[in-house]
C-alpha atoms as one frame of an Amber mdcrd trajectory, in Angstrom:
protein
   0.000   0.000   0.000   1.366   3.402  -0.923   0.406   6.856   0.361  -2.389
   7.415  -2.191  -3.922   4.025  -1.450  -3.789   4.800   2.271  -5.555   8.122
   1.671  -8.280   6.364  -0.333  -8.754   3.742   2.387  -9.018   6.398   5.106
 -11.513   8.383   3.022 -13.686   5.323   2.536 -13.441   3.870   6.064 -13.794
   7.164   7.954 -16.303   8.739   5.587 -14.080  11.749   4.958 -13.546  13.727
   1.803 -10.265  13.070   0.016  -8.894  16.525   0.925  -9.552  15.861   4.611
  -7.833  12.486   4.392  -4.823  14.020   2.628  -4.458  16.617   5.404  -4.829
  13.910   8.060  -2.144  11.673   6.561   0.217  14.626   6.078  -0.341  15.727
   9.691   0.316  12.241  11.064   3.449  11.709   8.969   4.683  15.195   9.877
   4.170  14.575  13.591   6.019  11.251  13.413   8.889  12.798  11.429   9.231
  15.733  13.841   9.231  13.484  16.897  11.838  11.173  15.349  13.953  14.166
  14.264  14.125  15.426  17.853  15.021  11.968  19.181  11.607  11.235  20.673
   9.648   8.006  20.862   6.226   7.282  19.364   4.067   4.422  20.655   0.974
   3.518  18.650  -1.154   0.930  20.424  -1.838  -2.034  18.179   0.930  -1.028
  15.756   4.246  -0.594  17.564   6.902   1.848  18.707   9.213   4.071  16.659
  12.327   5.427  18.361  15.834   6.638  17.636  18.773   4.522  18.793  22.449
   5.419  19.001  24.810   3.335  16.899  28.448   2.915  17.943  31.386   3.533
  15.621  32.666   0.287  14.169  35.098  -1.079  11.616  33.705  -2.113   8.255
  34.962  -3.495   4.989  34.720  -2.072   1.493  33.138  -4.957  -0.447  34.776
  -3.897  -3.694  38.373  -3.653  -2.489  38.305  -5.569   0.810  39.887  -2.548
   2.491  38.998  -1.946   6.161  37.208   1.366   6.756  35.931   3.170   9.835
  32.151   3.556  10.040  31.344   6.566  12.247  28.895   6.559  15.151  25.408
   7.676  14.253  21.716   7.347  14.942  19.187   4.970  13.446  15.417   4.634
  13.497  14.076   1.542  15.177  10.564   0.063  14.937   9.358  -2.556  17.379
   5.993  -4.076  16.402   3.340  -4.543  19.072   2.467  -8.008  20.319  -0.972
  -7.828  18.676   0.621  -6.947  15.295   3.080  -9.841  15.636   0.206 -12.229
  16.375  -1.797 -10.872  13.443   1.071 -11.526  11.027   1.889 -14.914  12.511
  -1.705 -16.161  12.317  -2.604 -14.746   8.894  -2.652 -16.998   5.866  -0.769
 -15.825   2.810
């Protein structure tokens, strides 16, 4: 599902006009992005938790040349699915 499909689904399920759904999706994505940018944590019941984690500096290897390189410390986004989402995926038939 892409962003446009999500907007259509929200419009249909919530009984909103498309413009209202577009604003809603943009507001939600913007709020998540801003919270992640500032290092915050977002917990959505039934979905999971987004948070920023620190990553240590480590040695790496250039796959083309085999040369050892230094990978600097940084931050990464982590998503931990909720237990109900895990169960939903585990019990669904493909």
